[in-house]
C-alpha positions, -999 to 999 in steps of 0.1 A, spaced: -268 -608 -403 -260 -589 -371 -229 -568 -363 -214 -577 -331 -195 -552 -310 -170 -562 -285 -180 -557 -249 -160 -532 -231 -150 -544 -197 -145 -510 -182 -121 -508 -153 -111 -545 -154 -75 -539 -163 -54 -520 -139 -45 -485 -150 -72 -484 -177 -99 -458 -172 -130 -451 -191 -138 -419 -210 -164 -410 -183 -138 -413 -155 -113 -391 -175 -140 -365 -180 -149 -367 -143 -112 -363 -134 -108 -333 -157 -140 -318 -144 -128 -322 -108 -94 -307 -117 -111 -277 -134 -135 -273 -105 -105 -273 -81 -87 -249 -103 -117 -225 -103 -119 -227 -66 -81 -221 -62 -82 -191 -85 -112 -177 -67 -94 -182 -34 -62 -165 -47 -81 -135 -61 -100 -131 -27 -66 -133 -8 -50 -108 -32 -81 -84 -28 -78 -87 10 -42 -79 9 -48 -49 -14 -74 -36 10 -51 -40 40 -23 -22 22 -46 6 10 -58 10 46 -23 13 58 -15 38 31 -45 59 41 -33 58 77 0 73 65 -19 100 46 -38 109 78 -5 111 97 9 134 70 -21 156 71 -18 158 109 18 168 105 9 195 80 -17 209 103 8 208 132 34 225 110 8 252 101 0 258 138 38 261 146 43 285 118 13 306 130 27 305 165 60 316 150 44 345 134 29 356 167 61 351 186 79 370 158 56 399 164 58 399 201 78 386 230 111 371 218 119 399 194 114 425 221 134 405 247 163 400 222 162 437 214 164 447 250 191 421 260 213 425 229 209 463 229 199 463 192 172 479 172 138 462 175 135 454 138 168 435 138 156 413 167 122 407 150 140 394 118 162 371 138 135 355 159 111 353 129 138 337 107 145 309 133 108 301 139 102 300 102 131 276 97 116 252 123 82 254 107 97 248 73 114 216 85 80 204 100 63 213 67 88 194 46 84 163 69 46 163 67 48 168 28 71 138 24 46 117 43 20 126 17 40 116 -13 25 92 -38 52 66 -31 35 60 3 3 52 -15 15 25 -37 7 -12 -28 41 -26 -32 35 -59 -13 4 -67 -33 22 -60 -66 51 -83 -55 26 -110 -45 8 -108 -78 42 -111 -97 51 -141 -77 16 -157 -83 20 -150 -120 55 -166 -121 42 -197 -103 13 -200 -126 37 -198 -156 58 -225 -141 29 -247 -135 14 -245 -170 29 -267 -197 
């Protein structure tokens, strides 16, 4: 006595797929998902690199501003000790020490403003990668919406 098994006529009816085709489709989808995730990660890394590069440029500009401020402050010290104070003393008919204080104070204020400007360009807020963070949050949200 033999056991007969019904023949499977794979793909004969419309909309009916075999287990092999389902596995192939799932494999294709997983392969595409892997490719898409890899591409997304690559894009995000490129964005982060660009943003970090931009932040480093801001740091360079801030450092240049600080050096400029130091030069101006040094020049202010020289000016304080020399020409302007002597001229002010001669023109205003005041004692030399008073004119030295006035000129030195004004130049120091200008240098202080330049120093504060350079320091603000070096703040840690300028080093953050805000666009990359926003893009990652958006990608995360889209991924959550796409998953069942």
